[in-house]
N, CA and C atoms as an extended XYZ file, in Angstrom:
291
Properties=species:S:1:pos:R:3:atomname:S:1:resname:S:1:resid:I:1 pbc="F F F"
N        62.178       27.663       46.014 N   MET     1
C        61.251       27.768       45.374 CA  MET     1
C        60.875       26.982       44.440 C   MET     1
N        60.008       26.057       44.087 N   ARG     2
C        59.742       25.225       43.583 CA  ARG     2
C        59.387       25.803       41.809 C   ARG     2
N        59.941       24.906       41.266 N   LEU     3
C        60.298       25.522       39.481 CA  LEU     3
C        59.009       25.010       38.659 C   LEU     3
N        58.623       25.744       38.112 N   SER     4
C        57.343       25.121       36.973 CA  SER     4
C        57.576       25.767       35.572 C   SER     4
N        58.334       26.637       35.383 N   ARG     5
C        58.682       27.308       33.995 CA  ARG     5
C        59.771       26.711       33.607 C   ARG     5
N        59.932       26.102       32.794 N   TYR     6
C        61.319       25.825       32.159 CA  TYR     6
C        61.340       26.130       30.315 C   TYR     6
N        62.605       26.527       30.326 N   GLY     7
C        63.034       26.354       28.687 CA  GLY     7
C        64.088       25.876       27.995 C   GLY     7
N        64.083       25.164       27.091 N   PHE     8
C        65.151       24.140       26.414 CA  PHE     8
C        65.289       24.970       25.039 C   PHE     8
N        66.567       24.716       24.810 N   ILE     9
C        67.298       25.630       23.734 CA  ILE     9
C        68.014       24.210       22.770 C   ILE     9
N        67.421       24.069       21.665 N   VAL    10
C        67.956       22.727       20.941 CA  VAL    10
C        68.616       23.447       19.571 C   VAL    10
N        70.024       22.590       19.122 N   LYS    11
C        70.711       23.598       17.971 CA  LYS    11
C        70.822       22.659       16.985 C   LYS    11
N        70.808       22.850       15.714 N   ALA    12
C        71.031       22.402       14.411 CA  ALA    12
C        70.838       22.869       13.413 C   ALA    12
N        71.827       22.726       12.271 N   PRO    13
C        72.041       23.611       11.266 CA  PRO    13
C        70.813       24.234       10.768 C   PRO    13
N        69.654       23.665       10.835 N   ASP    14
C        68.866       24.067        9.451 CA  ASP    14
C        67.280       24.432       10.565 C   ASP    14
N        67.760       24.905       11.779 N   LEU    15
C        66.242       25.361       12.807 CA  LEU    15
C        66.379       27.009       12.345 C   LEU    15
N        65.625       27.126       12.664 N   GLU    16
C        65.257       28.830       13.008 CA  GLU    16
C        64.495       29.196       13.900 C   GLU    16
N        65.196       30.241       14.569 N   LEU    17
C        64.412       30.737       15.541 CA  LEU    17
C        62.915       30.922       15.802 C   LEU    17
N        62.873       31.761       14.654 N   PHE    18
C        60.831       32.538       14.604 CA  PHE    18
C        60.187       31.216       14.054 C   PHE    18
N        60.831       29.766       13.324 N   LYS    19
C        60.308       29.063       13.011 CA  LYS    19
C        59.640       27.516       13.718 C   LYS    19
N        60.415       27.403       14.390 N   HIS    20
C        61.329       26.225       15.196 CA  HIS    20
C        60.914       26.525       16.692 C   HIS    20
N        59.858       26.613       17.374 N   HIS    21
C        59.420       26.857       18.574 CA  HIS    21
C        58.033       26.084       19.086 C   HIS    21
N        58.385       25.800       20.210 N   GLY    22
C        57.074       25.481       20.960 CA  GLY    22
C        56.469       25.242       22.385 C   GLY    22
N        55.136       24.631       22.637 N   ARG    23
C        55.456       24.858       24.483 CA  ARG    23
C        54.386       23.545       24.734 C   ARG    23
N        54.789       23.457       25.912 N   ILE    24
C        54.567       22.081       26.407 CA  ILE    24
C        53.983       22.846       27.888 C   ILE    24
N        52.425       22.631       27.883 N   LYS    25
C        52.352       23.491       29.522 CA  LYS    25
C        50.966       22.635       29.761 C   LYS    25
N        50.566       22.264       31.349 N   SER    26
C        49.852       21.863       32.093 CA  SER    26
C        49.842       22.798       32.893 C   SER    26
N        48.828       22.423       34.294 N   GLU    27
C        48.553       23.186       35.223 CA  GLU    27
C        49.643       23.503       35.690 C   GLU    27
N        50.780       22.629       35.885 N   GLY    28
C        52.016       22.817       37.147 CA  GLY    28
C        53.240       22.813       36.341 C   GLY    28
N        53.273       23.140       35.002 N   PHE    29
C        54.396       22.587       34.377 CA  PHE    29
C        54.078       23.307       32.874 C   PHE    29
N        55.385       24.157       32.792 N   ASP    30
C        55.491       24.691       31.523 CA  ASP    30
C        57.036       24.802       30.824 C   ASP    30
N        56.864       24.335       29.516 N   LEU    31
C        58.052       24.189       28.946 CA  LEU    31
C        58.267       24.931       27.791 C   LEU    31
N        58.887       25.761       27.596 N   ALA    32
C        59.045       26.552       26.211 CA  ALA    32
C        60.355       25.749       25.597 C   ALA    32
N        60.075       25.750       24.429 N   VAL    33
C        61.412       24.590       23.518 CA  VAL    33
C        61.732       25.547       22.018 C   VAL    33
N        62.694       25.993       22.018 N   SER    34
C        63.329       26.940       21.032 CA  SER    34
C        64.471       26.222       20.025 C   SER    34
N        64.393       25.993       18.443 N   GLY    35
C        65.269       25.564       17.903 CA  GLY    35
C        65.725       26.544       17.259 C   GLY    35
N        67.494       27.050       17.092 N   VAL    36
C        68.574       27.606       17.057 CA  VAL    36
C        69.449       27.286       16.103 C   VAL    36
N        70.219       27.724       15.086 N   SER    37
C        71.160       27.440       14.536 CA  SER    37
C        72.755       27.918       14.862 C   SER    37
N        72.342       28.959       15.622 N   THR    38
C        73.485       29.981       15.517 CA  THR    38
C        73.465       30.468       17.090 C   THR    38
N        74.770       30.937       17.387 N   LEU    39
C        74.940       31.557       19.233 CA  LEU    39
C        73.928       32.778       19.182 C   LEU    39
N        73.930       33.611       17.904 N   GLU    40
C        73.369       34.737       17.847 CA  GLU    40
C        71.898       34.402       18.456 C   GLU    40
N        71.256       33.418       17.786 N   GLU    41
C        69.863       32.971       17.886 CA  GLU    41
C        69.769       32.393       19.157 C   GLU    41
N        70.474       31.761       19.825 N   ALA    42
C        70.239       31.004       21.197 CA  ALA    42
C        69.890       32.017       22.116 C   ALA    42
N        70.904       33.582       22.288 N   ILE    43
C        71.163       34.234       23.161 CA  ILE    43
C        69.784       34.895       22.720 C   ILE    43
N        69.067       35.163       21.483 N   MET    44
C        67.704       36.007       21.648 CA  MET    44
C        66.698       35.083       22.391 C   MET    44
N        66.638       33.978       21.816 N   ALA    45
C        65.517       32.738       22.681 CA  ALA    45
C        66.081       32.943       24.206 C   ALA    45
N        66.845       32.801       24.411 N   ALA    46
C        67.315       32.709       26.051 CA  ALA    46
C        66.790       34.068       26.931 C   ALA    46
N        67.260       35.064       25.989 N   GLN    47
C        66.723       36.443       26.363 CA  GLN    47
C        65.089       36.548       26.256 C   GLN    47
N        64.703       36.276       25.251 N   GLU    48
C        63.051       35.905       25.335 CA  GLU    48
C        62.326       35.141       26.129 C   GLU    48
N        63.148       34.167       26.412 N   MET    49
C        62.536       33.246       27.441 CA  MET    49
C        62.461       33.941       28.904 C   MET    49
N        63.384       35.096       29.021 N   LEU    50
C        63.396       35.265       30.505 CA  LEU    50
C        62.031       36.206       30.352 C   LEU    50
N        61.415       36.937       29.468 N   THR    51
C        60.093       37.845       29.357 CA  THR    51
C        59.027       37.253       29.709 C   THR    51
N        59.596       35.613       29.507 N   ARG    52
C        58.510       34.530       29.724 CA  ARG    52
C        58.266       34.174       31.004 C   ARG    52
N        58.913       34.606       32.096 N   ARG    53
C        59.169       34.379       33.418 CA  ARG    53
C        59.637       32.547       33.356 C   ARG    53
N        60.647       32.341       32.597 N   ILE    54
C        60.960       31.140       32.588 CA  ILE    54
C        62.062       31.127       33.720 C   ILE    54
N        62.294       30.300       34.666 N   GLU    55
C        62.829       29.611       35.808 CA  GLU    55
C        64.033       29.153       35.532 C   GLU    55
N        64.379       28.594       34.597 N   LEU    56
C        65.402       27.614       34.226 CA  LEU    56
C        65.595       27.077       32.943 C   LEU    56
N        66.724       27.293       32.112 N   ILE    57
C        67.050       27.200       30.774 CA  ILE    57
C        68.267       25.920       30.607 C   ILE    57
N        67.565       24.920       30.126 N   GLU    58
C        68.772       23.992       29.762 CA  GLU    58
C        69.339       24.172       27.954 C   GLU    58
N        70.287       24.147       27.587 N   LEU    59
C        70.785       23.476       26.102 CA  LEU    59
C        70.993       22.197       25.907 C   LEU    59
N        70.801       22.189       24.737 N   CYS    60
C        71.224       20.843       23.930 CA  CYS    60
C        72.608       20.486       24.000 C   CYS    60
N        73.190       19.304       24.241 N   GLY    61
C        74.322       18.987       24.192 CA  GLY    61
C        75.440       19.234       22.709 C   GLY    61
N        74.411       19.974       21.862 N   GLY    62
C        75.407       20.778       20.772 CA  GLY    62
C        75.865       21.859       21.160 C   GLY    62
N        75.661       22.877       21.869 N   PHE    63
C        76.315       23.498       22.534 CA  PHE    63
C        77.796       23.637       23.419 C   PHE    63
N        78.239       24.214       23.071 N   THR    64
C        79.927       23.939       23.880 CA  THR    64
C        80.128       25.288       24.651 C   THR    64
N        80.795       24.597       25.704 N   ALA    65
C        81.206       25.322       26.984 CA  ALA    65
C        81.142       26.821       26.880 C   ALA    65
N        81.635       27.225       25.982 N   GLU    66
C        82.109       28.518       25.532 CA  GLU    66
C        80.346       29.391       24.931 C   GLU    66
N        79.896       28.706       24.343 N   GLU    67
C        78.585       29.131       23.872 CA  GLU    67
C        78.132       29.422       25.140 C   GLU    67
N        77.801       28.095       25.895 N   GLU    68
C        76.980       28.254       27.158 CA  GLU    68
C        77.342       29.944       28.474 C   GLU    68
N        79.183       29.821       28.555 N   ALA    69
C        79.221       30.824       29.262 CA  ALA    69
C        78.715       32.188       28.412 C   ALA    69
N        78.628       32.157       27.245 N   ALA    70
C        78.244       33.484       26.449 CA  ALA    70
C        76.684       33.862       26.675 C   ALA    70
N        75.722       32.740       26.378 N   ILE    71
C        74.690       33.141       26.741 CA  ILE    71
C        74.481       33.196       28.320 C   ILE    71
N        75.161       32.681       29.089 N   ARG    72
C        74.911       33.111       30.647 CA  ARG    72
C        75.433       34.377       30.476 C   ARG    72
N        76.487       35.022       30.003 N   GLU    73
C        76.737       36.536       30.150 CA  GLU    73
C        75.794       37.012       29.805 C   GLU    73
N        75.066       36.683       28.556 N   ALA    74
C        73.976       37.797       27.804 CA  ALA    74
C        72.852       37.850       28.554 C   ALA    74
N        72.260       36.625       29.360 N   ILE    75
C        71.111       37.066       30.290 CA  ILE    75
C        71.434       37.314       31.660 C   ILE    75
N        72.638       37.857       31.826 N   ASN    76
C        73.243       38.389       33.036 CA  ASN    76
C        73.213       37.379       34.270 C   ASN    76
N        73.265       36.203       34.099 N   ASP    77
C        73.192       34.952       34.836 CA  ASP    77
C        71.759       35.311       35.559 C   ASP    77
N        70.687       35.601       35.342 N   HIS    78
C        69.401       35.891       35.918 CA  HIS    78
C        68.814       34.682       36.348 C   HIS    78
N        68.917       33.366       35.205 N   VAL    79
C        68.082       32.220       36.021 CA  VAL    79
C        69.418       31.011       35.629 C   VAL    79
N        69.094       30.109       36.461 N   PRO    80
C        70.216       28.785       36.271 CA  PRO    80
C        69.794       28.757       35.075 C   PRO    80
N        71.292       28.262       34.303 N   LEU    81
C        71.350       27.808       32.783 CA  LEU    81
C        72.229       26.617       32.736 C   LEU    81
N        71.789       25.047       32.341 N   GLY    82
C        72.775       24.162       32.142 CA  GLY    82
C        72.750       23.693       30.716 C   GLY    82
N        73.527       22.735       30.735 N   ARG    83
C        73.690       22.325       29.504 CA  ARG    83
C        74.010       20.675       29.615 C   ARG    83
N        73.112       20.033       28.566 N   ALA    84
C        73.006       18.269       28.861 CA  ALA    84
C        74.358       18.065       27.794 C   ALA    84
N        75.117       17.086       28.511 N   VAL    85
C        76.633       16.713       27.827 CA  VAL    85
C        76.119       15.199       27.803 C   VAL    85
N        76.918       14.657       27.251 N   THR    86
C        77.116       13.013       26.580 CA  THR    86
C        78.326       12.740       27.342 C   THR    86
N        78.282       11.440       27.909 N   ARG    87
C        79.592       10.723       28.648 CA  ARG    87
C        80.413       10.683       27.726 C   ARG    87
N        81.827       10.932       28.258 N   PRO    88
C        82.678       10.753       27.285 CA  PRO    88
C        83.159        9.395       26.555 C   PRO    88
N        82.524        8.148       26.891 N   GLU    89
C        82.611        7.000       26.242 CA  GLU    89
C        81.666        7.181       25.326 C   GLU    89
N        80.786        7.793       25.346 N   ASP    90
C        79.335        7.904       24.322 CA  ASP    90
C        79.747        8.924       22.957 C   ASP    90
N        81.085        9.616       23.392 N   GLN    91
C        81.578       10.811       22.250 CA  GLN    91
C        81.428       10.451       21.018 C   GLN    91
N        82.378        9.552       20.668 N   ASP    92
C        82.010        8.885       19.157 CA  ASP    92
C        80.917        8.362       18.612 C   ASP    92
N        79.975        7.920       19.341 N   ARG    93
C        78.698        7.630       18.568 CA  ARG    93
C        78.180        8.917       18.548 C   ARG    93
N        78.426       10.302       18.986 N   VAL    94
C        77.438       11.353       18.698 CA  VAL    94
C        77.893       12.275       17.524 C   VAL    94
N        77.080       12.529       16.558 N   GLN    95
C        77.871       13.309       15.601 CA  GLN    95
C        76.982       14.789       15.724 C   GLN    95
N        77.335       15.894       16.242 N   TRP    96
C        76.340       17.129       15.818 CA  TRP    96
C        76.762       17.656       14.786 C   TRP    96
N        75.602       18.257       14.435 N   GLY    97
C        75.200       18.719       12.976 CA  GLY    97
C        76.450       19.158       11.996 C   GLY    97
């Protein structure tokens, strides 16, 4: 199946789920973006993305592996879920929220 509907969830301390969201859409591409500050908001965002028929969800690198697992469980592994990670040699250059 060729994917065309993507979701991306970004996490930062001052983001609010119902305030910070957007969409990029063309004829063959649809991206829903949600900004959150907590795991609970991320779970709500992921669940809401499923109602929009999102086919793949990516998390920003600000999420931990444990948070990724909690989100995966909350959506019953219904769609592929990934997490952007920084190379180990770049970790000291990144300060997450």
